[in-house]
N, CA, C, O and the ligand as a Tripos MOL2 file, in Angstrom:
@<TRIPOS>MOLECULE
protein
  301   299    76     0     0
PROTEIN
NO_CHARGES

@<TRIPOS>ATOM
      1 N           0.8480   -1.1990    0.0000 N.3       1 MET1
      2 CA          0.0000    0.0000    0.0000 C.3       1 MET1
      3 C           0.8870    1.2530    0.0000 C.2       1 MET1
      4 O           1.8200    1.3610    0.7960 O.2       1 MET1
      5 N           0.5910    2.1800   -0.8830 N.am      2 THR2
      6 CA          1.4150    3.3830   -0.9810 C.3       2 THR2
      7 C           0.9710    4.4210    0.0480 C.2       2 THR2
      8 O          -0.1600    4.3730    0.5310 O.2       2 THR2
      9 N           1.8660    5.3660    0.3860 N.am      3 PRO3
     10 CA          1.4820    6.4230    1.3230 C.3       3 PRO3
     11 C           0.2340    7.1730    0.8670 C.2       3 PRO3
     12 O          -0.6240    7.4970    1.6880 O.2       3 PRO3
     13 N           0.1230    7.4520   -0.4220 N.am      4 ASP4
     14 CA         -1.0550    8.1480   -0.9370 C.3       4 ASP4
     15 C          -2.3330    7.3760   -0.6360 C.2       4 ASP4
     16 O          -3.3460    7.9560   -0.2470 O.2       4 ASP4
     17 N          -2.2710    6.0670   -0.8180 N.am      5 ALA5
     18 CA         -3.4520    5.2350   -0.5980 C.3       5 ALA5
     19 C          -3.8150    5.2070    0.8790 C.2       5 ALA5
     20 O          -4.9930    5.1870    1.2360 O.2       5 ALA5
     21 N          -2.7890    5.2040    1.7440 N.am      6 ILE6
     22 CA         -3.0610    5.2150    3.1880 C.3       6 ILE6
     23 C          -3.7080    6.5430    3.5850 C.2       6 ILE6
     24 O          -4.6900    6.5640    4.3270 O.2       6 ILE6
     25 N          -3.1520    7.6520    3.0840 N.am      7 LEU7
     26 CA         -3.6870    8.9630    3.4470 C.3       7 LEU7
     27 C          -5.1090    9.1380    2.9330 C.2       7 LEU7
     28 O          -5.9090    9.8520    3.5370 O.2       7 LEU7
     29 N          -5.4220    8.4870    1.8200 N.am      8 ALA8
     30 CA         -6.7620    8.6100    1.2370 C.3       8 ALA8
     31 C          -7.8200    7.9340    2.1040 C.2       8 ALA8
     32 O          -9.0150    8.1250    1.8790 O.2       8 ALA8
     33 N          -7.3950    7.1500    3.0870 N.am      9 LEU9
     34 CA         -8.3480    6.4660    3.9640 C.3       9 LEU9
     35 C          -8.9040    7.3970    5.0390 C.2       9 LEU9
     36 O          -9.8750    7.0620    5.7170 O.2       9 LEU9
     37 N          -8.2800    8.5720    5.1910 N.am     10 TYR10
     38 CA         -8.6810    9.4860    6.2540 C.3      10 TYR10
     39 C          -9.3200   10.7510    5.6820 C.2      10 TYR10
     40 O          -8.9860   11.1780    4.5770 O.2      10 TYR10
     41 N         -10.2470   11.3490    6.4490 N.am     11 PRO11
     42 CA        -10.7720   12.6730    6.0740 C.3      11 PRO11
     43 C          -9.8330   13.7660    6.5830 C.2      11 PRO11
     44 O          -9.2510   13.6330    7.6600 O.2      11 PRO11
     45 N          -9.6840   14.8460    5.8120 N.am     12 TRP12
     46 CA         -8.7210   15.8880    6.1540 C.3      12 TRP12
     47 C          -9.3860   17.2410    6.3070 C.2      12 TRP12
     48 O         -10.3220   17.5730    5.5790 O.2      12 TRP12
     49 N          -8.8950   18.0230    7.2650 N.am     13 ALA13
     50 CA         -9.3720   19.3850    7.4660 C.3      13 ALA13
     51 C          -8.2080   20.1970    8.0160 C.2      13 ALA13
     52 O          -7.2550   19.6340    8.5560 O.2      13 ALA13
     53 N          -8.2810   21.5100    7.8820 N.am     14 LEU14
     54 CA         -7.1990   22.3460    8.3990 C.3      14 LEU14
     55 C          -7.2180   22.3390    9.9200 C.2      14 LEU14
     56 O          -8.2800   22.3680   10.5430 O.2      14 LEU14
     57 N          -6.0170   22.3000   10.5120 N.am     15 GLY15
     58 CA         -5.9200   22.2800   11.9660 C.3      15 GLY15
     59 C          -4.4710   22.2300   12.3950 C.2      15 GLY15
     60 O          -3.5690   22.5730   11.6300 O.2      15 GLY15
     61 N          -4.2540   21.7960   13.6310 N.am     16 THR16
     62 CA         -2.9130   21.7200   14.2070 C.3      16 THR16
     63 C          -2.6000   20.2670   14.5410 C.2      16 THR16
     64 O          -3.4360   19.5440   15.0830 O.2      16 THR16
     65 N          -1.3840   19.8560   14.2080 N.am     17 CYS17
     66 CA         -0.9540   18.4830   14.4750 C.3      17 CYS17
     67 C          -0.5090   18.3640   15.9320 C.2      17 CYS17
     68 O           0.3360   19.1380   16.3810 O.2      17 CYS17
     69 N          -1.0650   17.4070   16.6760 N.am     18 PHE18
     70 CA         -0.6980   17.2540   18.0950 C.3      18 PHE18
     71 C           0.7020   16.6770   18.2340 C.2      18 PHE18
     72 O           1.3230   16.8100   19.2890 O.2      18 PHE18
     73 N           1.2010   16.0430   17.1930 N.am     19 ARG19
     74 CA          2.4490   15.3100   17.3210 C.3      19 ARG19
     75 C           3.6600   16.2120   17.0150 C.2      19 ARG19
     76 O           4.6130   16.2500   17.7930 O.2      19 ARG19
     77 N           3.6250   16.9230   15.9040 N.am     20 CYS20
     78 CA          4.7690   17.7580   15.5340 C.3      20 CYS20
     79 C           4.4920   19.2380   15.7950 C.2      20 CYS20
     80 O           5.4030   20.0610   15.7080 O.2      20 CYS20
     81 N           3.2290   19.5880   16.1170 N.am     21 GLY21
     82 CA          2.9180   20.9610   16.4760 C.3      21 GLY21
     83 C           2.7220   21.8890   15.2940 C.2      21 GLY21
     84 O           2.5340   23.0930   15.4680 O.2      21 GLY21
     85 N           2.7650   21.3390   14.1030 N.am     22 GLU22
     86 CA          2.5510   22.1420   12.8900 C.3      22 GLU22
     87 C           1.1120   22.6820   12.8820 C.2      22 GLU22
     88 O           0.1520   21.9330   13.0650 O.2      22 GLU22
     89 N           0.9870   24.0140   12.6630 N.am     23 ALA23
     90 CA         -0.3400   24.6300   12.6840 C.3      23 ALA23
     91 C          -0.7770   25.0030   11.2780 C.2      23 ALA23
     92 O           0.0490   25.2300   10.3940 O.2      23 ALA23
     93 N          -2.1060   25.0640   11.0820 N.am     24 ASP24
     94 CA         -2.6630   25.4730    9.8100 C.3      24 ASP24
     95 C          -2.2290   24.5390    8.6840 C.2      24 ASP24
     96 O          -1.8580   24.9860    7.5980 O.2      24 ASP24
     97 N          -2.2800   23.2700    8.9510 N.am     25 VAL25
     98 CA         -1.9720   22.2590    7.9460 C.3      25 VAL25
     99 C          -3.1620   21.2910    7.8880 C.2      25 VAL25
    100 O          -4.0280   21.3050    8.7630 O.2      25 VAL25
    101 N          -3.1900   20.4660    6.8630 N.am     26 PHE26
    102 CA         -4.2510   19.4680    6.7950 C.3      26 PHE26
    103 C          -3.9730   18.3740    7.8090 C.2      26 PHE26
    104 O          -2.9020   17.7660    7.8240 O.2      26 PHE26
    105 N          -4.9570   18.1420    8.6490 N.am     27 VAL27
    106 CA         -4.8390   17.1180    9.6920 C.3      27 VAL27
    107 C          -6.0760   16.2320    9.6400 C.2      27 VAL27
    108 O          -7.1090   16.6000    9.0810 O.2      27 VAL27
    109 N          -5.9410   15.0590   10.2360 N.am     28 THR28
    110 CA         -7.0950   14.1780   10.3730 C.3      28 THR28
    111 C          -7.3090   13.9070   11.8500 C.2      28 THR28
    112 O          -6.3530   13.7400   12.6070 O.2      28 THR28
    113 N          -8.5540   13.8640   12.2480 N.am     29 HIS29
    114 CA         -8.8920   13.6880   13.6540 C.3      29 HIS29
    115 C          -8.6450   12.2420   14.0800 C.2      29 HIS29
    116 O          -9.1480   11.3110   13.4510 O.2      29 HIS29
    117 N          -7.8700   12.0580   15.1480 N.am     30 LEU30
    118 CA         -7.5630   10.7040   15.5930 C.3      30 LEU30
    119 C          -8.2470   10.3560   16.9000 C.2      30 LEU30
    120 O          -8.7030    9.2280   17.0880 O.2      30 LEU30
    121 N          -8.3200   11.3150   17.7980 N.am     31 ASP31
    122 CA         -8.7980   10.9770   19.1350 C.3      31 ASP31
    123 C          -9.1160   12.2680   19.8840 C.2      31 ASP31
    124 O          -8.7840   13.3600   19.4240 O.2      31 ASP31
    125 N          -9.7510   12.1350   21.0240 N.am     32 ALA32
    126 CA         -9.9870   13.2810   21.8900 C.3      32 ALA32
    127 C          -9.7350   12.8370   23.3230 C.2      32 ALA32
    128 O         -10.0800   11.7190   23.7060 O.2      32 ALA32
    129 N          -9.1350   13.7130   24.1040 N.am     33 ILE33
    130 CA         -8.9240   13.3850   25.5150 C.3      33 ILE33
    131 C          -9.5960   14.4580   26.3580 C.2      33 ILE33
    132 O          -9.6390   15.6310   25.9870 O.2      33 ILE33
    133 N         -10.1090   14.0360   27.4810 N.am     34 THR34
    134 CA        -10.7250   14.9620   28.4230 C.3      34 THR34
    135 C          -9.9000   14.9570   29.6950 C.2      34 THR34
    136 O          -9.6590   13.9080   30.2930 O.2      34 THR34
    137 N          -9.4660   16.1560   30.1050 N.am     35 THR35
    138 CA         -8.6460   16.2740   31.3150 C.3      35 THR35
    139 C          -9.5350   16.0900   32.5420 C.2      35 THR35
    140 O         -10.7610   16.1480   32.4410 O.2      35 THR35
    141 N          -8.9030   15.8650   33.7230 N.am     36 PRO36
    142 CA         -9.7040   15.7440   34.9530 C.3      36 PRO36
    143 C         -10.5410   16.9920   35.2160 C.2      36 PRO36
    144 O         -11.5420   16.9150   35.9290 O.2      36 PRO36
    145 N         -10.1500   18.1540   34.6500 N.am     37 HIS37
    146 CA        -10.9210   19.3820   34.8360 C.3      37 HIS37
    147 C         -12.0580   19.5030   33.8180 C.2      37 HIS37
    148 O         -12.8070   20.4800   33.8240 O.2      37 HIS37
    149 N         -12.1730   18.5160   32.9610 N.am     38 GLY38
    150 CA        -13.2730   18.5270   32.0110 C.3      38 GLY38
    151 C         -12.9690   19.2610   30.7250 C.2      38 GLY38
    152 O         -13.8630   19.4810   29.9090 O.2      38 GLY38
    153 N         -11.7000   19.6490   30.5310 N.am     39 GLU39
    154 CA        -11.3520   20.2900   29.2550 C.3      39 GLU39
    155 C         -11.1160   19.2160   28.2070 C.2      39 GLU39
    156 O         -10.5170   18.1740   28.4760 O.2      39 GLU39
    157 N         -11.6010   19.4970   27.0130 N.am     40 ARG40
    158 CA        -11.4940   18.5070   25.9630 C.3      40 ARG40
    159 C         -10.4400   18.9360   24.9480 C.2      40 ARG40
    160 O         -10.4550   20.0680   24.4650 O.2      40 ARG40
    161 N          -9.5430   18.0410   24.6360 N.am     41 TYR41
    162 CA         -8.5260   18.3020   23.6180 C.3      41 TYR41
    163 C          -8.7190   17.3510   22.4520 C.2      41 TYR41
    164 O          -8.8390   16.1380   22.6260 O.2      41 TYR41
    165 N          -8.7450   17.9270   21.2620 N.am     42 GLU42
    166 CA         -8.8370   17.1110   20.0660 C.3      42 GLU42
    167 C          -7.4340   16.7360   19.6250 C.2      42 GLU42
    168 O          -6.5530   17.5940   19.5620 O.2      42 GLU42
    169 N          -7.2200   15.4860   19.3260 N.am     43 LEU43
    170 CA         -5.9230   15.0470   18.8260 C.3      43 LEU43
    171 C          -6.0490   14.7980   17.3270 C.2      43 LEU43
    172 O          -6.7200   13.8650   16.8860 O.2      43 LEU43
    173 N          -5.3810   15.6620   16.5550 N.am     44 SER44
    174 CA         -5.3720   15.5030   15.1060 C.3      44 SER44
    175 C          -3.9310   15.4660   14.6380 C.2      44 SER44
    176 O          -3.0700   16.1150   15.2310 O.2      44 SER44
    177 N          -3.6610   14.7210   13.5910 N.am     45 ALA45
    178 CA         -2.2910   14.5800   13.1130 C.3      45 ALA45
    179 C          -2.1830   14.9220   11.6350 C.2      45 ALA45
    180 O          -3.1090   14.6790   10.8600 O.2      45 ALA45
    181 N          -1.0280   15.4950   11.2470 N.am     46 CYS46
    182 CA         -0.7900   15.8300    9.8450 C.3      46 CYS46
    183 C          -0.3890   14.5740    9.0620 C.2      46 CYS46
    184 O          -0.1550   13.5150    9.6440 O.2      46 CYS46
    185 N          -0.3170   14.7080    7.7730 N.am     47 GLY47
    186 CA         -0.0190   13.5710    6.9130 C.3      47 GLY47
    187 C           1.2930   12.8810    7.2470 C.2      47 GLY47
    188 O           1.3570   11.6520    7.2750 O.2      47 GLY47
    189 N           2.3530   13.6690    7.5030 N.am     48 CYS48
    190 CA          3.6590   13.0940    7.8580 C.3      48 CYS48
    191 C           3.5350   12.2160    9.0910 C.2      48 CYS48
    192 O           4.0350   11.0920    9.1250 O.2      48 CYS48
    193 N           2.8620   12.7480   10.1000 N.am     49 CYS49
    194 CA          2.7680   12.0300   11.3630 C.3      49 CYS49
    195 C           1.8530   10.8100   11.2450 C.2      49 CYS49
    196 O           2.1120    9.7730   11.8570 O.2      49 CYS49
    197 N           0.7830   10.9390   10.4570 N.am     50 VAL50
    198 CA         -0.0890    9.7880   10.2480 C.3      50 VAL50
    199 C           0.7110    8.6510    9.6080 C.2      50 VAL50
    200 O           0.5640    7.4920    9.9950 O.2      50 VAL50
    201 N           1.5540    8.9850    8.6300 N.am     51 LEU51
    202 CA          2.3410    7.9310    7.9730 C.3      51 LEU51
    203 C           3.3340    7.3100    8.9440 C.2      51 LEU51
    204 O           3.5740    6.1040    8.8960 O.2      51 LEU51
    205 N           3.9180    8.1280    9.8330 N.am     52 MET52
    206 CA          4.8290    7.5720   10.8370 C.3      52 MET52
    207 C           4.0960    6.6490   11.7970 C.2      52 MET52
    208 O           4.5860    5.5760   12.1470 O.2      52 MET52
    209 N           2.9030    7.0900   12.2200 N.am     53 LEU53
    210 CA          2.1190    6.2590   13.1360 C.3      53 LEU53
    211 C           1.6860    4.9620   12.4580 C.2      53 LEU53
    212 O           1.6930    3.8950   13.0740 O.2      53 LEU53
    213 N           1.3120    5.0640   11.1910 N.am     54 GLU54
    214 CA          0.9210    3.8600   10.4510 C.3      54 GLU54
    215 C           2.1060    2.9050   10.3110 C.2      54 GLU54
    216 O           1.9480    1.6890   10.4240 O.2      54 GLU54
    217 N           3.2990    3.4650   10.0640 N.am     55 ASN55
    218 CA          4.4890    2.6210    9.9570 C.3      55 ASN55
    219 C           4.7730    1.8940   11.2520 C.2      55 ASN55
    220 O           5.1210    0.7130   11.2500 O.2      55 ASN55
    221 N           4.6200    2.6210   12.3840 N.am     56 GLU56
    222 CA          4.8320    1.9870   13.6830 C.3      56 GLU56
    223 C           3.8720    0.8170   13.8660 C.2      56 GLU56
    224 O           4.2550   -0.2520   14.3410 O.2      56 GLU56
    225 N           2.6110    1.0430   13.4770 N.am     57 ARG57
    226 CA          1.6120   -0.0220   13.6190 C.3      57 ARG57
    227 C           1.9320   -1.2070   12.7160 C.2      57 ARG57
    228 O           1.7610   -2.3650   13.0960 O.2      57 ARG57
    229 N           2.4030   -0.8880   11.5090 N.am     58 ARG58
    230 CA          2.7140   -1.9770   10.5730 C.3      58 ARG58
    231 C           3.8660   -2.8280   11.1080 C.2      58 ARG58
    232 O           3.8240   -4.0580   11.0630 O.2      58 ARG58
    233 N           4.9210   -2.1260   11.6270 N.am     59 ARG59
    234 CA          6.0590   -2.8640   12.1700 C.3      59 ARG59
    235 C           5.6570   -3.6680   13.4030 C.2      59 ARG59
    236 O           6.0810   -4.8110   13.5720 O.2      59 ARG59
    237 N           4.8410   -3.0660   14.2590 N.am     60 TYR60
    238 CA          4.3740   -3.7410   15.4620 C.3      60 TYR60
    239 C           3.6020   -5.0040   15.0870 C.2      60 TYR60
    240 O           3.8320   -6.0800   15.6370 O.2      60 TYR60
    241 N           2.6720   -4.8440   14.1280 N.am     61 ALA61
    242 CA          1.8650   -5.9870   13.6990 C.3      61 ALA61
    243 C           2.7630   -7.0680   13.0860 C.2      61 ALA61
    244 O           2.5460   -8.2590   13.3060 O.2      61 ALA61
    245 N           3.7770   -6.6420   12.3120 N.am     62 GLY62
    246 CA          4.6830   -7.5880   11.6820 C.3      62 GLY62
    247 C           5.4500   -8.4170   12.7120 C.2      62 GLY62
    248 O           5.6110   -9.6280   12.5620 O.2      62 GLY62
    249 N           5.9200   -7.7370   13.7600 N.am     63 ARG63
    250 CA          6.6700   -8.4280   14.8120 C.3      63 ARG63
    251 C           5.8120   -9.4470   15.5470 C.2      63 ARG63
    252 O           6.3040  -10.4960   15.9620 O.2      63 ARG63
    253 N           4.5260   -9.1370   15.7090 N.am     64 ARG64
    254 CA          3.6370  -10.0040   16.4930 C.3      64 ARG64
    255 C           2.8650  -10.9760   15.6200 C.2      64 ARG64
    256 O           2.0890  -11.7910   16.1190 O.2      64 ARG64
    257 N           3.0810  -10.8850   14.3070 N.am     65 GLY65
    258 CA          2.3450  -11.7550   13.3980 C.3      65 GLY65
    259 C           0.8660  -11.4170   13.3260 C.2      65 GLY65
    260 O           0.0330  -12.2830   13.0600 O.2      65 GLY65
    261 N           0.5440  -10.1440   13.5670 N.am     66 LEU66
    262 CA         -0.8550   -9.7180   13.5200 C.3      66 LEU66
    263 C          -1.1830   -9.1160   12.1640 C.2      66 LEU66
    264 O          -0.2920   -8.7270   11.4090 O.2      66 LEU66
    265 N          -2.4530   -9.0470   11.8710 N.am     67 ASP67
    266 CA         -2.9030   -8.3880   10.6500 C.3      67 ASP67
    267 C          -2.7050   -6.8780   10.8020 C.2      67 ASP67
    268 O          -2.9820   -6.3020   11.8530 O.2      67 ASP67
    269 N          -2.2260   -6.2640    9.7450 N.am     68 TYR68
    270 CA         -2.0990   -4.8060    9.7330 C.3      68 TYR68
    271 C          -3.1500   -4.2430    8.8130 C.2      68 TYR68
    272 O          -3.1950   -4.5780    7.6300 O.2      68 TYR68
    273 N          -4.0040   -3.3790    9.3580 N.am     69 ARG69
    274 CA         -5.0290   -2.7340    8.5460 C.3      69 ARG69
    275 C          -4.8210   -1.2440    8.6160 C.2      69 ARG69
    276 O          -5.1170   -0.6470    9.6510 O.2      69 ARG69
    277 N          -4.3200   -0.6010    7.5560 N.am     70 PRO70
    278 CA         -4.1420    0.8420    7.5930 C.3      70 PRO70
    279 C          -5.4930    1.5470    7.6290 C.2      70 PRO70
    280 O          -6.5160    0.9830    7.2420 O.2      70 PRO70
    281 N          -5.4740    2.7840    8.1000 N.am     71 GLY71
    282 CA         -6.7030    3.5700    8.1060 C.3      71 GLY71
    283 C          -7.4780    3.4600    9.3990 C.2      71 GLY71
    284 O          -8.5900    3.9780    9.4990 O.2      71 GLY71
    285 N          -6.9020    2.7850   10.4060 N.am     72 SER72
    286 CA         -7.6700    2.5970   11.6460 C.3      72 SER72
    287 C          -7.0370    3.2930   12.8470 C.2      72 SER72
    288 O          -7.3470    2.9550   13.9890 O.2      72 SER72
    289 N          -6.1420    4.2700   12.6000 N.am     73 LEU73
    290 CA         -5.5910    5.0450   13.7050 C.3      73 LEU73
    291 C          -6.7410    5.7400   14.4270 C.2      73 LEU73
    292 O          -7.6370    6.3020   13.7960 O.2      73 LEU73
    293 N          -6.7040    5.6950   15.7450 N.am     74 GLY74
    294 CA         -7.7010    6.4300   16.5250 C.3      74 GLY74
    295 C          -9.0260    5.7130   16.6340 C.2      74 GLY74
    296 O          -9.9750    6.2520   17.2030 O.2      74 GLY74
    297 N          -9.1110    4.5040   16.0980 N.am     75 SER75
    298 CA        -10.3700    3.7730   16.2690 C.3      75 SER75
    299 C         -10.1270    2.4470   16.9630 C.2      75 SER75
    300 O         -11.0690    1.6900   17.1960 O.2      75 SER75
    301 ZN          2.5540   16.2630   12.3860 Zn       76 ZN76
@<TRIPOS>BOND
     1     1     2 1
     2     2     3 1
     3     3     4 2
     4     3     5 am
     5     5     6 1
     6     6     7 1
     7     7     8 2
     8     7     9 am
     9     9    10 1
    10    10    11 1
    11    11    12 2
    12    11    13 am
    13    13    14 1
    14    14    15 1
    15    15    16 2
    16    15    17 am
    17    17    18 1
    18    18    19 1
    19    19    20 2
    20    19    21 am
    21    21    22 1
    22    22    23 1
    23    23    24 2
    24    23    25 am
    25    25    26 1
    26    26    27 1
    27    27    28 2
    28    27    29 am
    29    29    30 1
    30    30    31 1
    31    31    32 2
    32    31    33 am
    33    33    34 1
    34    34    35 1
    35    35    36 2
    36    35    37 am
    37    37    38 1
    38    38    39 1
    39    39    40 2
    40    39    41 am
    41    41    42 1
    42    42    43 1
    43    43    44 2
    44    43    45 am
    45    45    46 1
    46    46    47 1
    47    47    48 2
    48    47    49 am
    49    49    50 1
    50    50    51 1
    51    51    52 2
    52    51    53 am
    53    53    54 1
    54    54    55 1
    55    55    56 2
    56    55    57 am
    57    57    58 1
    58    58    59 1
    59    59    60 2
    60    59    61 am
    61    61    62 1
    62    62    63 1
    63    63    64 2
    64    63    65 am
    65    65    66 1
    66    66    67 1
    67    67    68 2
    68    67    69 am
    69    69    70 1
    70    70    71 1
    71    71    72 2
    72    71    73 am
    73    73    74 1
    74    74    75 1
    75    75    76 2
    76    75    77 am
    77    77    78 1
    78    78    79 1
    79    79    80 2
    80    79    81 am
    81    81    82 1
    82    82    83 1
    83    83    84 2
    84    83    85 am
    85    85    86 1
    86    86    87 1
    87    87    88 2
    88    87    89 am
    89    89    90 1
    90    90    91 1
    91    91    92 2
    92    91    93 am
    93    93    94 1
    94    94    95 1
    95    95    96 2
    96    95    97 am
    97    97    98 1
    98    98    99 1
    99    99   100 2
   100    99   101 am
   101   101   102 1
   102   102   103 1
   103   103   104 2
   104   103   105 am
   105   105   106 1
   106   106   107 1
   107   107   108 2
   108   107   109 am
   109   109   110 1
   110   110   111 1
   111   111   112 2
   112   111   113 am
   113   113   114 1
   114   114   115 1
   115   115   116 2
   116   115   117 am
   117   117   118 1
   118   118   119 1
   119   119   120 2
   120   119   121 am
   121   121   122 1
   122   122   123 1
   123   123   124 2
   124   123   125 am
   125   125   126 1
   126   126   127 1
   127   127   128 2
   128   127   129 am
   129   129   130 1
   130   130   131 1
   131   131   132 2
   132   131   133 am
   133   133   134 1
   134   134   135 1
   135   135   136 2
   136   135   137 am
   137   137   138 1
   138   138   139 1
   139   139   140 2
   140   139   141 am
   141   141   142 1
   142   142   143 1
   143   143   144 2
   144   143   145 am
   145   145   146 1
   146   146   147 1
   147   147   148 2
   148   147   149 am
   149   149   150 1
   150   150   151 1
   151   151   152 2
   152   151   153 am
   153   153   154 1
   154   154   155 1
   155   155   156 2
   156   155   157 am
   157   157   158 1
   158   158   159 1
   159   159   160 2
   160   159   161 am
   161   161   162 1
   162   162   163 1
   163   163   164 2
   164   163   165 am
   165   165   166 1
   166   166   167 1
   167   167   168 2
   168   167   169 am
   169   169   170 1
   170   170   171 1
   171   171   172 2
   172   171   173 am
   173   173   174 1
   174   174   175 1
   175   175   176 2
   176   175   177 am
   177   177   178 1
   178   178   179 1
   179   179   180 2
   180   179   181 am
   181   181   182 1
   182   182   183 1
   183   183   184 2
   184   183   185 am
   185   185   186 1
   186   186   187 1
   187   187   188 2
   188   187   189 am
   189   189   190 1
   190   190   191 1
   191   191   192 2
   192   191   193 am
   193   193   194 1
   194   194   195 1
   195   195   196 2
   196   195   197 am
   197   197   198 1
   198   198   199 1
   199   199   200 2
   200   199   201 am
   201   201   202 1
   202   202   203 1
   203   203   204 2
   204   203   205 am
   205   205   206 1
   206   206   207 1
   207   207   208 2
   208   207   209 am
   209   209   210 1
   210   210   211 1
   211   211   212 2
   212   211   213 am
   213   213   214 1
   214   214   215 1
   215   215   216 2
   216   215   217 am
   217   217   218 1
   218   218   219 1
   219   219   220 2
   220   219   221 am
   221   221   222 1
   222   222   223 1
   223   223   224 2
   224   223   225 am
   225   225   226 1
   226   226   227 1
   227   227   228 2
   228   227   229 am
   229   229   230 1
   230   230   231 1
   231   231   232 2
   232   231   233 am
   233   233   234 1
   234   234   235 1
   235   235   236 2
   236   235   237 am
   237   237   238 1
   238   238   239 1
   239   239   240 2
   240   239   241 am
   241   241   242 1
   242   242   243 1
   243   243   244 2
   244   243   245 am
   245   245   246 1
   246   246   247 1
   247   247   248 2
   248   247   249 am
   249   249   250 1
   250   250   251 1
   251   251   252 2
   252   251   253 am
   253   253   254 1
   254   254   255 1
   255   255   256 2
   256   255   257 am
   257   257   258 1
   258   258   259 1
   259   259   260 2
   260   259   261 am
   261   261   262 1
   262   262   263 1
   263   263   264 2
   264   263   265 am
   265   265   266 1
   266   266   267 1
   267   267   268 2
   268   267   269 am
   269   269   270 1
   270   270   271 1
   271   271   272 2
   272   271   273 am
   273   273   274 1
   274   274   275 1
   275   275   276 2
   276   275   277 am
   277   277   278 1
   278   278   279 1
   279   279   280 2
   280   279   281 am
   281   281   282 1
   282   282   283 1
   283   283   284 2
   284   283   285 am
   285   285   286 1
   286   286   287 1
   287   287   288 2
   288   287   289 am
   289   289   290 1
   290   290   291 1
   291   291   292 2
   292   291   293 am
   293   293   294 1
   294   294   295 1
   295   295   296 2
   296   295   297 am
   297   297   298 1
   298   298   299 1
   299   299   300 2
@<TRIPOS>SUBSTRUCTURE
     1 MET1         2 RESIDUE 1 A MET
     2 THR2         6 RESIDUE 1 A THR
     3 PRO3        10 RESIDUE 1 A PRO
     4 ASP4        14 RESIDUE 1 A ASP
     5 ALA5        18 RESIDUE 1 A ALA
     6 ILE6        22 RESIDUE 1 A ILE
     7 LEU7        26 RESIDUE 1 A LEU
     8 ALA8        30 RESIDUE 1 A ALA
     9 LEU9        34 RESIDUE 1 A LEU
    10 TYR10       38 RESIDUE 1 A TYR
    11 PRO11       42 RESIDUE 1 A PRO
    12 TRP12       46 RESIDUE 1 A TRP
    13 ALA13       50 RESIDUE 1 A ALA
    14 LEU14       54 RESIDUE 1 A LEU
    15 GLY15       58 RESIDUE 1 A GLY
    16 THR16       62 RESIDUE 1 A THR
    17 CYS17       66 RESIDUE 1 A CYS
    18 PHE18       70 RESIDUE 1 A PHE
    19 ARG19       74 RESIDUE 1 A ARG
    20 CYS20       78 RESIDUE 1 A CYS
    21 GLY21       82 RESIDUE 1 A GLY
    22 GLU22       86 RESIDUE 1 A GLU
    23 ALA23       90 RESIDUE 1 A ALA
    24 ASP24       94 RESIDUE 1 A ASP
    25 VAL25       98 RESIDUE 1 A VAL
    26 PHE26      102 RESIDUE 1 A PHE
    27 VAL27      106 RESIDUE 1 A VAL
    28 THR28      110 RESIDUE 1 A THR
    29 HIS29      114 RESIDUE 1 A HIS
    30 LEU30      118 RESIDUE 1 A LEU
    31 ASP31      122 RESIDUE 1 A ASP
    32 ALA32      126 RESIDUE 1 A ALA
    33 ILE33      130 RESIDUE 1 A ILE
    34 THR34      134 RESIDUE 1 A THR
    35 THR35      138 RESIDUE 1 A THR
    36 PRO36      142 RESIDUE 1 A PRO
    37 HIS37      146 RESIDUE 1 A HIS
    38 GLY38      150 RESIDUE 1 A GLY
    39 GLU39      154 RESIDUE 1 A GLU
    40 ARG40      158 RESIDUE 1 A ARG
    41 TYR41      162 RESIDUE 1 A TYR
    42 GLU42      166 RESIDUE 1 A GLU
    43 LEU43      170 RESIDUE 1 A LEU
    44 SER44      174 RESIDUE 1 A SER
    45 ALA45      178 RESIDUE 1 A ALA
    46 CYS46      182 RESIDUE 1 A CYS
    47 GLY47      186 RESIDUE 1 A GLY
    48 CYS48      190 RESIDUE 1 A CYS
    49 CYS49      194 RESIDUE 1 A CYS
    50 VAL50      198 RESIDUE 1 A VAL
    51 LEU51      202 RESIDUE 1 A LEU
    52 MET52      206 RESIDUE 1 A MET
    53 LEU53      210 RESIDUE 1 A LEU
    54 GLU54      214 RESIDUE 1 A GLU
    55 ASN55      218 RESIDUE 1 A ASN
    56 GLU56      222 RESIDUE 1 A GLU
    57 ARG57      226 RESIDUE 1 A ARG
    58 ARG58      230 RESIDUE 1 A ARG
    59 ARG59      234 RESIDUE 1 A ARG
    60 TYR60      238 RESIDUE 1 A TYR
    61 ALA61      242 RESIDUE 1 A ALA
    62 GLY62      246 RESIDUE 1 A GLY
    63 ARG63      250 RESIDUE 1 A ARG
    64 ARG64      254 RESIDUE 1 A ARG
    65 GLY65      258 RESIDUE 1 A GLY
    66 LEU66      262 RESIDUE 1 A LEU
    67 ASP67      266 RESIDUE 1 A ASP
    68 TYR68      270 RESIDUE 1 A TYR
    69 ARG69      274 RESIDUE 1 A ARG
    70 PRO70      278 RESIDUE 1 A PRO
    71 GLY71      282 RESIDUE 1 A GLY
    72 SER72      286 RESIDUE 1 A SER
    73 LEU73      290 RESIDUE 1 A LEU
    74 GLY74      294 RESIDUE 1 A GLY
    75 SER75      298 RESIDUE 1 A SER
    76 ZN76       301 GROUP 0 **** ****
C-alpha cells in the first residue's frame, strides 16, 4: 500500500498536528482526551505524522504476526 493510498483512507481538514505541532496544515482527527478538569482536547495529526504512526503499527503488527489494517488510527 502506498502512502497516498493510506492517506486517502482518512478525512482531512485544516488544523494543528498534536504530534509535531505544525499549525494550519491538513490534519485528520484521531482521538480526543478529556482532562480531569473537564477540558477537551482534540488530537489531530498531519499527513507526515499519520504515515509515521501507520508505519509503527505496521512494524508492530509484523513483529507479532498480527494483521495490519491501515486507516484505523484512533479507532
Ligand atoms: Zn505532524
